[in-house]
N, C-alpha and C positions, 0 to 999 in steps of 0.2 A: 813307052811301055804299051804292050798289048794287054787290054783288060777285058775279059769276058765275064759276063754275069749270068749265072745259071739259076737265079732266083734266091729269095730270102737273103742270106749272107754269104752265099757260095760264089766264089770268083776263081778264075784261072788266070794266072799272070804269065805272059810270054810263052804260052804253051807248056810251061815247065812246072809251075807251082799251083796247087789247088789249096785254097783256104776255105775252111768251114763247109765241107760237103755235108748235106743232110742225109740221114738214113732214109731208105725207101719208105714212103708212106708217113714220114714223121711231120711233114708240113703240108697242110691241106692245099690242094690245087696244083701241086708240083709233082711231076712224074719221076720216074727213075733217072738217076744221073748217068751212070755208065761212062765216066770220064777217064781219060788217060793223061798222065803227067809223070814228071820225074820225082816229085815229092808232094806229100800232102801234110798240112798242118791244121790243127784245130785250136780255136781260142778257148774252148772249155768242153766238158764231156756231156752236155745235153744232146739228145738224139738229133735235134735240128742243126747241130754244128759238128758232130763227130762221126760222120759216115765214112770213115776211112776205107771200109770195104767196098764202097761205091766208086773208088778210084783205082784203076789198073796202073800200077807203077811200071815205068819203062825200063828200069834198071840202069838208066843213065844218071849221072850226077846232076843235081840242080845247080845251075850257075848263078842263081840269085842269092844274095846275102840276106839272111833273116836275123833280126834282133827281136828279143822278147822283152816286154815291159809288163810287170805284174800290175793287176788292177782288180776291181771287184764288179760282180754282176748286180750289185745293189748298193744302196746308200748306207748300209749298215755293216760295212767291211766284210761282206760275204755271208753274214748271218742268215740271210733269206735264200740266196741262190748260189752262194759259193764264189770261187775265184773266176777271173776272166783274164785272158792274156791279150795284150795289144801286140800286134805284129808290125814291125817296121821292115819293109822289103826294099832292097836296092838292087838295081842292075848295073851300078857303077855310074850311071848318068842321072837317073831319076829315083825319087824316094816315094814309096807308097806306104800309107798307114792304114791298117785294117783294125778298127776298134772293137770288133767282136760284139759281145753283148754288154757293152759298157753300161753300168748302172749308176754312175755318179760323175760329177764334174771332176776332171783330172786335177790332181794336186800340182804344185809348182814344178816338181821334178818331171812328172809325166807330161805336163804341158810343154815343157822345154824340149823333151824328146820328140814329141809329135809335131811340133811347130814347123812351119815353112815347108811342109811336104808338097810334092808335086800333085799327089792324089790323096785325099782323105776320104776313106770309106767309113760312113758313120751311121749307126742305127738311129731311126727317127720315129719308130712306131709306139714307143712308150710301153707301159704295163710291165714288161719284163726288162726293159732297158730305159735309157733316158728318153724323154719325150721330144717332140719337134722343137719346142721353144728352147730347151736346154741344149739340144743339138746345134741349133743356130748360134747360141752363145759360145759354144765350144769352137765352132767354125770361125767365128769372129776373133776369138782369142788365139787360135792356132794359125790363122792366116795361110791356109793352103792355096795352091795355085788352082786346083780343081776340087770340087766337092761332089761325092757320089753317095746319095742316100741309099740305105739298105734296111732290112729288117722292119718292113711295114706291110700292111695289108693292101692289096689292090684287086678289085674284082673278086674272083673266087680263089685268089692266091693269098695264102697266109692265114694265121690264126685269127679267129673272130674277135678275140679280146684285145688284140693290138690295133693301134690306130692306122689310118692311111698316112700318106705323106703330106696331107693338106695343112696341118698345123705347122710343119717344118717349112713348107713352101711359103706360107703366109708370113712366117717370121723372117725368112730369107728375103722376101720381097720388101720388107721394111728396112733392110740393111743395104749395104753396098756390096753384098755378096752374090747377087743374082747372076752376074756375068761369070761367076766361077762354077756355077751348077753344071754338072755333067751327068747325063742320063743314058748309060749304056743300054742297048736293046737286050732283051732277054734272049740268050743264046740257047738253042735246042741242044740237048745232050747228044752224045755220039751214038 
């Protein structure tokens, strides 16, 4: 799979599918997206994940299969921040899981659905999502082939109240997961 990261939780998969584009100006440090794709999907309706208007649709059919798993943006069944959708994307050969703004440890059914993915895109910054320690625990339980951290602050990029990826990296370093860590370069928008 070709995976491009445009910052925060925004990814384009195989030049065809954009997941969680942020609205212009909604995430500090990131510029305008201006992406092209066949389809756009959003894990929830907060501005930093629902910038559909920032993606120009090609008019072609998206060839990727997308499955949705309901989850919550917090540990109180959505009472604080509402629902979140986990997306499972397949190209027929590989499986990618985008956890969106997951705010809780997955239940048994959710964990079974996301387990053994080729790519697990997981929020690690805390505050609005799970923190780095819980993210590492989810990674250990889900056993992905590759782990891609997202939704964290680095330098001037991201919200001041969310953490960097340091807690997550420290927790991963204490496990046998270090070799699964994958860090895509930030891709400039078109």
